[in-house]
Backbone as numpy.savetxt, mean C-alpha at the origin, in Angstrom:
# Nx Ny Nz CAx CAy CAz Cx Cy Cz
12.71 -19.18 1.14 12.06 -19.40 2.44 13.17 -19.13 3.52
12.84 -18.24 4.48 13.86 -17.86 5.52 13.09 -17.41 6.74
13.02 -18.25 7.78 12.46 -17.81 9.02 13.13 -16.57 9.56
14.48 -16.55 9.57 15.17 -15.35 10.08 14.79 -14.10 9.39
14.77 -14.09 8.06 14.38 -12.90 7.35 12.97 -12.51 7.52
12.06 -13.51 7.67 10.67 -13.29 7.93 10.53 -12.55 9.29
11.31 -13.05 10.28 11.17 -12.42 11.60 11.68 -10.96 11.54
12.74 -10.70 10.84 13.19 -9.31 10.68 12.20 -8.48 10.03
11.56 -9.00 9.00 10.54 -8.33 8.26 9.34 -7.98 9.23
8.92 -8.90 10.01 7.76 -8.67 10.91 8.16 -7.65 11.95
9.36 -7.65 12.48 9.78 -6.66 13.38 9.71 -5.24 12.73
10.11 -5.18 11.48 10.06 -3.91 10.76 8.63 -3.42 10.65
7.72 -4.27 10.34 6.30 -3.91 10.24 5.71 -3.54 11.49
6.26 -4.03 12.65 5.70 -3.69 13.96 6.43 -2.49 14.52
6.39 -1.39 13.70 6.94 -0.15 14.21 8.45 -0.13 14.33
9.17 -0.87 13.50 10.66 -0.99 13.59 11.11 -1.38 14.99
10.39 -2.31 15.62 10.82 -2.69 16.93 12.18 -3.35 16.90
12.94 -3.20 17.92 14.28 -3.71 18.00 14.28 -5.12 18.48
15.46 -5.79 18.30 15.61 -7.15 18.85 15.39 -7.15 20.37
15.85 -6.11 21.05 15.63 -6.01 22.48 14.13 -5.93 22.88
13.37 -5.14 22.02 11.96 -5.06 22.27 11.27 -6.44 22.11
11.63 -7.07 21.03 11.00 -8.45 20.79 11.39 -9.45 21.89
12.70 -9.39 22.23 13.19 -10.25 23.33 12.34 -10.07 24.64
12.08 -8.83 24.93 11.34 -8.55 26.17 9.91 -9.12 26.05
9.29 -8.95 24.85 7.94 -9.51 24.68 7.93 -10.98 24.78
8.97 -11.62 24.29 9.00 -13.08 24.24 9.65 -13.70 25.51
10.13 -12.78 26.43 10.77 -13.23 27.65 11.98 -14.15 27.37
12.82 -13.61 26.39 14.07 -14.32 26.15 15.11 -13.20 25.96
16.36 -13.63 25.81 17.46 -12.64 25.67 17.52 -12.09 24.29
18.18 -10.91 24.16 18.39 -10.33 22.80 19.19 -11.29 21.93
20.19 -11.90 22.58 20.99 -12.86 21.87 20.23 -14.02 21.25
19.15 -14.47 21.92 18.30 -15.49 21.44 17.59 -15.06 20.17
17.04 -13.81 20.25 16.39 -13.31 19.03 17.40 -13.17 17.83
18.65 -12.70 18.19 19.64 -12.55 17.21 19.94 -13.94 16.57
20.04 -15.01 17.35 20.30 -16.33 16.83 19.10 -16.85 15.95
17.91 -16.47 16.38 16.75 -16.83 15.51 16.89 -16.20 14.12
17.21 -14.95 14.16 17.28 -14.20 12.86 18.52 -14.64 12.02
19.54 -15.04 12.66 20.73 -15.53 11.91 20.52 -17.02 11.58
19.50 -17.62 12.16 19.16 -19.02 11.88 20.22 -20.00 12.38
20.88 -19.62 13.45 21.76 -20.50 14.18 21.03 -21.24 15.30
19.78 -20.82 15.50 18.93 -21.50 16.47 17.45 -21.32 16.05
16.62 -22.25 16.40 15.16 -22.18 16.18 14.39 -22.06 17.45
13.34 -21.32 17.46 12.53 -21.23 18.69 11.87 -22.56 19.04
11.70 -22.77 20.35 10.93 -23.97 20.81 9.45 -23.75 20.33
8.69 -24.80 20.38 7.26 -24.77 19.86 6.55 -23.70 20.59
6.64 -23.58 21.87 5.83 -22.63 22.64 6.17 -21.20 22.26
7.51 -20.95 21.99 7.92 -19.60 21.60 7.48 -19.27 20.14
7.51 -20.30 19.32 7.02 -20.12 17.92 5.53 -19.74 17.94
4.70 -20.38 18.76 3.34 -20.03 18.95 3.16 -18.61 19.43
3.99 -18.25 20.43 3.94 -16.87 20.92 4.22 -15.84 19.86
5.27 -16.20 19.02 5.64 -15.24 17.95 4.46 -15.07 16.95
3.80 -16.23 16.67 2.69 -16.19 15.69 1.55 -15.31 16.25
1.28 -15.54 17.57 0.17 -14.76 18.19 0.54 -13.26 18.27
1.84 -12.97 18.48 2.23 -11.59 18.60 2.12 -10.85 17.28
2.54 -11.54 16.23 2.58 -10.93 14.88 1.32 -11.20 14.02
0.33 -11.85 14.67 -0.91 -12.18 13.93 -0.66 -12.95 12.64
0.18 -13.93 12.73 0.51 -14.73 11.59 0.40 -16.20 11.86
0.49 -17.05 10.88 0.42 -18.48 11.05 1.86 -19.07 11.09
1.97 -20.30 11.45 3.25 -21.02 11.37 3.79 -21.03 9.95
2.86 -21.24 9.02 3.29 -21.27 7.60 3.86 -19.89 7.18
3.16 -18.82 7.64 3.65 -17.50 7.29 5.08 -17.33 7.81
5.28 -17.73 9.05 6.56 -17.45 9.75 7.66 -18.32 9.23
7.44 -19.61 9.00 8.50 -20.57 8.65 8.61 -20.97 7.20
7.48 -20.83 6.48 7.52 -21.33 5.10 7.37 -20.31 3.99
6.65 -19.19 4.30 6.43 -18.25 3.30 7.67 -17.43 3.04
7.70 -16.80 1.91 8.81 -15.89 1.53 8.17 -14.52 1.59
8.22 -13.93 2.80 7.50 -12.62 2.95 8.26 -11.54 2.26
7.54 -10.54 1.85 8.10 -9.41 1.12 9.01 -8.63 2.04
10.28 -8.54 1.69 11.22 -7.78 2.51 11.12 -6.30 2.14
11.08 -5.46 3.13 11.04 -4.01 2.87 12.42 -3.54 2.55
12.79 -3.52 1.29 14.08 -3.03 0.89 14.12 -1.53 0.68
15.11 -1.14 -0.02 15.29 0.33 -0.26 14.13 0.98 -1.03
13.39 0.14 -1.78 12.32 0.69 -2.59 11.10 1.23 -1.74
11.04 0.65 -0.50 9.83 0.96 0.36 10.26 1.70 1.54
9.67 2.83 1.80 9.94 3.68 3.02 8.69 4.15 3.62
8.79 4.70 4.78 7.70 5.41 5.47 6.41 4.72 5.53
6.43 3.48 6.04 5.20 2.76 6.41 4.53 3.48 7.54
3.27 3.74 7.41 2.60 4.62 8.37 1.09 4.52 8.38
0.47 5.05 9.41 -0.96 5.28 9.44 -1.17 6.81 9.32
-1.97 7.20 8.39 -2.13 8.60 8.13 -3.65 9.05 7.95
-4.03 10.01 8.59 -5.38 10.56 8.32 -5.31 11.57 7.21
-5.92 11.19 6.08 -5.88 12.08 4.90 -6.97 13.16 5.05
-6.60 14.37 5.03 -7.66 15.45 5.21 -8.72 15.39 4.10
-9.86 15.98 4.37 -10.96 16.05 3.39 -10.44 16.74 2.13
-11.01 16.26 1.01 -10.58 16.88 -0.26 -11.73 16.73 -1.30
-11.76 17.64 -2.21 -12.65 17.57 -3.39 -11.88 17.16 -4.64
-12.52 16.47 -5.53 -11.80 15.95 -6.71 -12.77 15.72 -7.88
-12.20 15.65 -9.06 -12.89 15.18 -10.27 -12.15 13.91 -10.73
-12.79 13.05 -11.43 -12.11 11.82 -11.81 -12.45 11.46 -13.28
-11.59 10.68 -13.89 -11.78 10.21 -15.24 -11.28 8.79 -15.41
-12.15 7.94 -15.92 -11.78 6.50 -16.08 -11.55 6.14 -17.52
-10.60 5.24 -17.76 -10.19 4.87 -19.07 -10.08 3.31 -19.06
-10.63 2.65 -20.11 -10.37 1.23 -20.33 -9.59 1.12 -21.65
-8.39 0.60 -21.58 -7.53 0.47 -22.76 -6.39 -0.44 -22.44
-5.43 -0.65 -23.35 -4.26 -1.46 -23.06 -3.27 -0.71 -22.20
-3.29 0.58 -22.12 -2.45 1.39 -21.25 -3.26 2.52 -20.62
-4.22 2.14 -19.75 -5.17 3.10 -19.24 -4.58 4.09 -18.27
-3.50 3.73 -17.58 -2.97 4.65 -16.54 -2.51 5.97 -17.15
-1.68 5.83 -18.21 -1.21 7.08 -18.90 -2.31 7.83 -19.52
-3.21 7.18 -20.13 -4.38 7.85 -20.79 -5.25 8.61 -19.80
-5.50 7.95 -18.62 -6.37 8.61 -17.63 -5.65 9.77 -16.99
-4.39 9.61 -16.67 -3.63 10.70 -16.04 -3.42 11.86 -16.99
-3.16 11.57 -18.27 -2.97 12.63 -19.23 -4.24 13.47 -19.42
-5.35 12.79 -19.37 -6.65 13.51 -19.49 -6.92 14.42 -18.32
-6.61 13.95 -17.19 -6.83 14.72 -15.94 -5.88 15.92 -15.94
-4.62 15.68 -16.34 -3.69 16.76 -16.41 -4.16 17.86 -17.43
-4.74 17.41 -18.54 -5.20 18.40 -19.53 -6.35 19.22 -18.94
-7.24 18.60 -18.16 -8.31 19.34 -17.50 -7.76 20.42 -16.55
-6.74 20.00 -15.76 -6.10 20.93 -14.80 -5.50 22.09 -15.56
-4.75 21.80 -16.67 -4.10 22.90 -17.44 -5.18 23.83 -17.94
-6.34 23.30 -18.38 -7.41 24.16 -18.81 -7.94 25.08 -17.76
-7.70 24.73 -16.49 -8.12 25.59 -15.35 -6.97 26.41 -14.87
-5.81 26.39 -15.60 -4.67 27.21 -15.14 -3.79 26.60 -14.11
-3.93 25.30 -13.87 -3.10 24.63 -12.90 -2.12 23.73 -13.61
-0.80 24.07 -13.51 0.21 23.30 -14.28 0.80 22.15 -13.50
0.60 22.13 -12.20 1.23 21.01 -11.40 0.16 20.40 -10.52
-0.82 19.70 -11.10 -1.92 19.21 -10.32 -1.55 18.06 -9.47
-2.21 17.88 -8.37 -2.02 16.71 -7.52 -2.99 15.60 -7.98
-2.44 14.51 -8.43 -3.22 13.44 -9.07 -3.03 12.13 -8.31
-4.17 11.47 -8.04 -4.18 10.11 -7.54 -4.85 9.17 -8.52
-4.73 7.87 -8.32 -5.35 6.96 -9.22 -5.57 5.59 -8.64
-6.46 4.77 -9.24 -6.66 3.42 -8.79 -7.23 2.58 -9.91
-7.11 1.24 -9.74 -7.70 0.37 -10.79 -9.17 0.53 -10.90
-9.68 0.57 -12.13 -11.10 0.68 -12.41 -11.63 -0.75 -12.62
-12.59 -1.16 -11.80 -12.92 -2.60 -11.84 -13.87 -3.10 -12.84
-14.59 -2.14 -13.46 -15.69 -2.53 -14.39 -15.17 -2.85 -15.80
-14.48 -3.94 -15.87 -13.86 -4.40 -17.10 -14.31 -5.86 -17.36
-14.82 -6.17 -18.53 -15.27 -7.50 -18.81 -14.10 -8.46 -19.03
-14.41 -9.70 -18.82 -13.36 -10.78 -19.07 -12.91 -10.80 -20.55
-13.89 -10.46 -21.45 -13.49 -10.40 -22.87 -12.50 -9.32 -23.15
-12.68 -8.15 -22.53 -11.81 -7.01 -22.66 -10.36 -7.41 -22.07
-10.37 -8.11 -20.97 -9.17 -8.51 -20.35 -8.41 -9.64 -21.14
-9.15 -10.69 -21.39 -8.47 -11.88 -22.04 -8.28 -11.75 -23.54
-9.26 -11.17 -24.24 -9.09 -11.13 -25.69 -8.34 -9.88 -26.12
-8.68 -8.76 -25.54 -8.09 -7.50 -26.05 -6.93 -6.95 -25.14
-6.62 -7.72 -24.08 -5.59 -7.32 -23.16 -5.73 -5.88 -22.64
-6.96 -5.61 -22.24 -7.28 -4.29 -21.79 -7.54 -4.35 -20.25
-7.36 -3.26 -19.59 -7.78 -3.13 -18.19 -8.21 -1.69 -17.94
-8.71 -1.39 -16.76 -9.23 -0.07 -16.47 -8.42 0.64 -15.38
-8.40 1.99 -15.51 -7.71 2.81 -14.52 -8.46 4.06 -14.35
-8.57 4.62 -13.17 -9.26 5.90 -12.87 -8.30 6.85 -12.26
-8.16 8.02 -12.85 -7.38 9.07 -12.30 -8.21 10.19 -11.75
-7.74 10.84 -10.69 -8.54 11.92 -10.07 -7.57 13.08 -9.74
-8.10 14.24 -9.99 -7.40 15.49 -9.67 -7.90 16.04 -8.36
-7.04 16.14 -7.35 -7.40 16.75 -6.04 -7.40 18.24 -6.33
-8.58 18.85 -6.15 -8.80 20.23 -6.54 -8.24 21.20 -5.50
-7.49 22.18 -5.96 -7.09 23.30 -5.04 -8.37 24.02 -4.56
-8.27 24.62 -3.40 -9.41 25.33 -2.89 -9.85 26.49 -3.84
-11.14 26.50 -4.10 -11.67 27.54 -4.99 -11.74 27.23 -6.46
-11.12 26.08 -6.86 -11.10 25.68 -8.27 -12.23 24.72 -8.56
-13.12 25.09 -9.45 -14.22 24.20 -9.86 -14.23 24.08 -11.37
-13.67 22.97 -11.95 -13.69 22.78 -13.35 -15.07 22.74 -13.95
-15.28 23.48 -15.02 -16.62 23.44 -15.67 -16.88 22.11 -16.30
-18.21 21.74 -16.35 -18.64 20.56 -17.03 -18.02 19.25 -16.44
-17.70 19.26 -15.14 -17.18 18.07 -14.47 -17.85 17.92 -13.14
-18.27 16.73 -12.81 -18.88 16.53 -11.51 -17.78 16.53 -10.44
-17.95 17.40 -9.42 -17.01 17.55 -8.31 -17.53 16.62 -7.18
-16.59 15.79 -6.69 -16.93 14.92 -5.60 -16.09 15.29 -4.35
-16.55 14.88 -3.19 -15.91 15.22 -1.93 -15.69 14.00 -1.06
-14.50 13.89 -0.50 -14.29 12.83 0.46 -13.90 13.50 1.79
-14.56 13.08 2.88 -14.22 13.61 4.22 -12.90 13.00 4.71
-12.33 13.60 5.71 -11.05 13.04 6.27 -11.22 11.59 6.60
-10.21 10.78 6.29 -10.33 9.35 6.51 -8.96 8.78 6.82
-8.90 7.68 7.61 -7.71 7.03 7.96 -7.22 5.99 6.93
-5.93 6.05 6.62 -5.37 5.10 5.67 -4.04 4.60 6.20
-3.73 3.36 5.84 -2.37 2.85 5.92 -1.66 3.27 4.67
-0.37 3.65 4.78 0.32 4.19 3.56 1.79 3.69 3.55
2.31 3.70 2.33 3.73 3.31 2.11 4.25 4.08 0.98
5.51 4.46 1.00 6.12 5.28 -0.09 7.06 4.33 -0.88
6.97 4.42 -2.22 7.86 3.64 -3.10 8.81 4.66 -3.77
10.10 4.32 -3.60 11.13 5.12 -4.29 11.24 4.59 -5.70
11.31 5.47 -6.69 11.47 5.09 -8.13 10.58 3.95 -8.54
9.27 4.11 -8.42 8.33 2.98 -8.63 8.33 2.47 -10.06
8.78 3.25 -11.10 8.60 2.81 -12.48 9.88 2.16 -13.05
10.90 1.98 -12.15 12.05 1.25 -12.63 11.72 -0.25 -12.89
10.84 -0.75 -12.09 10.37 -2.12 -12.26 8.90 -2.15 -11.77
7.98 -1.49 -12.46 6.67 -1.27 -11.89 5.82 -2.54 -11.66
6.00 -3.54 -12.47 5.12 -4.76 -12.34 5.60 -5.59 -11.21
6.71 -5.25 -10.55 7.14 -5.93 -9.32 6.99 -5.05 -8.09
7.54 -3.78 -8.19 7.55 -2.89 -7.02 6.16 -2.44 -6.58
5.30 -2.14 -7.52 3.98 -1.60 -7.11 3.08 -2.73 -6.49
2.95 -3.91 -7.19 2.16 -4.92 -6.52 2.74 -5.39 -5.18
4.10 -5.41 -5.07 4.67 -5.77 -3.82 4.46 -4.75 -2.72
4.37 -3.50 -3.14 4.01 -2.43 -2.19 2.68 -2.67 -1.50
1.70 -3.02 -2.38 0.37 -3.38 -1.81 0.43 -4.58 -0.88
1.25 -5.57 -1.33 1.31 -6.77 -0.45 2.02 -6.44 0.90
3.10 -5.62 0.80 3.75 -5.19 2.03 2.83 -4.41 2.92
2.03 -3.56 2.36 1.18 -2.73 3.15 0.04 -3.56 3.83
-0.48 -4.56 3.10 -1.42 -5.48 3.72 -0.83 -6.29 4.85
0.44 -6.65 4.68 1.14 -7.40 5.78 1.30 -6.44 7.00
1.62 -5.16 6.71 1.83 -4.18 7.79 0.47 -3.99 8.53
-0.62 -3.99 7.82 -1.95 -3.81 8.46 -2.25 -5.05 9.28
-2.01 -6.22 8.76 -2.31 -7.49 9.43 -1.50 -7.60 10.76
-0.23 -7.30 10.62 0.65 -7.45 11.86 0.25 -6.50 12.89
-0.24 -5.31 12.54 -0.62 -4.27 13.52 -2.11 -4.28 13.84
-2.83 -5.29 13.43 -4.23 -5.50 13.82 -5.15 -4.54 13.22
-4.79 -4.04 11.95 -5.65 -3.08 11.29 -6.52 -3.81 10.25
-7.72 -3.37 10.09 -8.61 -4.04 9.11 -8.83 -3.08 7.88
-8.74 -3.66 6.72 -9.04 -2.92 5.51 -10.54 -2.61 5.41
-10.92 -1.41 5.16 -12.32 -1.07 5.09 -12.83 -1.40 3.65
-13.84 -2.22 3.53 -14.33 -2.49 2.22 -14.99 -1.29 1.57
-15.32 -1.49 0.33 -15.87 -0.33 -0.47 -17.00 0.35 0.34
-16.93 1.64 0.34 -17.90 2.42 1.16 -18.19 3.71 0.35
-19.42 4.10 0.36 -19.80 5.29 -0.38 -18.99 6.53 0.13
-18.46 7.28 -0.82 -17.75 8.56 -0.54 -16.38 8.27 0.07
-15.86 7.06 0.09 -14.47 6.80 0.53 -13.77 5.98 -0.54
-12.67 6.46 -1.04 -11.87 5.71 -2.01 -11.14 4.67 -1.25
-11.33 3.38 -1.54 -10.77 2.30 -0.69 -9.25 2.18 -0.83
-8.65 2.47 -1.96 -7.23 2.48 -2.10 -6.86 3.36 -3.25
-5.70 3.94 -3.18 -5.24 4.77 -4.38 -3.73 4.97 -4.32
-3.23 5.43 -5.44 -1.76 5.75 -5.57 -1.60 7.23 -5.95
-0.53 7.80 -5.49 -0.17 9.14 -5.94 0.68 9.07 -7.15
0.54 10.06 -8.02 1.28 10.09 -9.30 2.57 10.92 -9.05
3.66 10.48 -9.50 4.89 11.26 -9.36 6.14 10.37 -9.38
7.30 11.03 -9.21 8.56 10.27 -9.20 8.61 9.27 -8.08
8.15 9.71 -6.94 8.00 8.75 -5.80 6.54 8.54 -5.54
6.06 7.32 -5.53 4.66 7.02 -5.35 4.34 6.64 -3.93
3.16 7.08 -3.48 2.66 6.63 -2.22 1.38 5.80 -2.47
1.29 4.66 -1.76 0.10 3.82 -1.86 -0.67 3.88 -0.60
-2.01 4.04 -0.73 -2.87 4.20 0.49 -3.93 3.14 0.46
-4.23 2.50 1.57 -5.31 1.57 1.74 -6.15 1.95 2.96
-7.46 2.13 2.71 -8.32 2.66 3.81 -8.42 1.72 4.99
-8.47 2.25 6.19 -8.59 1.43 7.39 -9.90 1.78 8.15
-10.40 0.73 8.79 -11.57 1.00 9.64 -11.13 1.90 10.88
């Protein structure tokens, strides 16, 4: 638990605002903000309330929670309009569905003469509790973003129109995937909350969230 680190984290999420920027918003000196972050001083109650209102957080968030720090693993927090694209997808339910689904989609691309396909993926929700608890299985869906003019035979092609997403890049996501990837989603949701952005719930023809496949992963969450 660290108020000072939480405050630094929130500044980072708010467009990398400086201590001077925050001091101006709070009508205090930069040195005061620096003391807050070094934890050599605590804000008065009225300033604490102002901070919570400014960052759209609660007192517990600010003073008690251990917020996810954006370390070297996470870069390029942003709002991005993803252009319209066509895709095919393949879902797998197994003990290791990500690799199975991605390998299948890569095989389809190779069959169409594409050796370096652009692939995205997301958790597949239609898994029973028995499959999860008894057989340790879960679901994953991989999709190939089709190059213009490529139409794979015997596969349903779907289209998504241009849509706005909040996004974050993860450097070396598979060095510790069970920590870095979930924390990326958590960081991205914090970024959206701090900046007053709402996650768009499931909507026809819009993928609500997805990951890019590759050495560096990008995570996208759809915004209203």
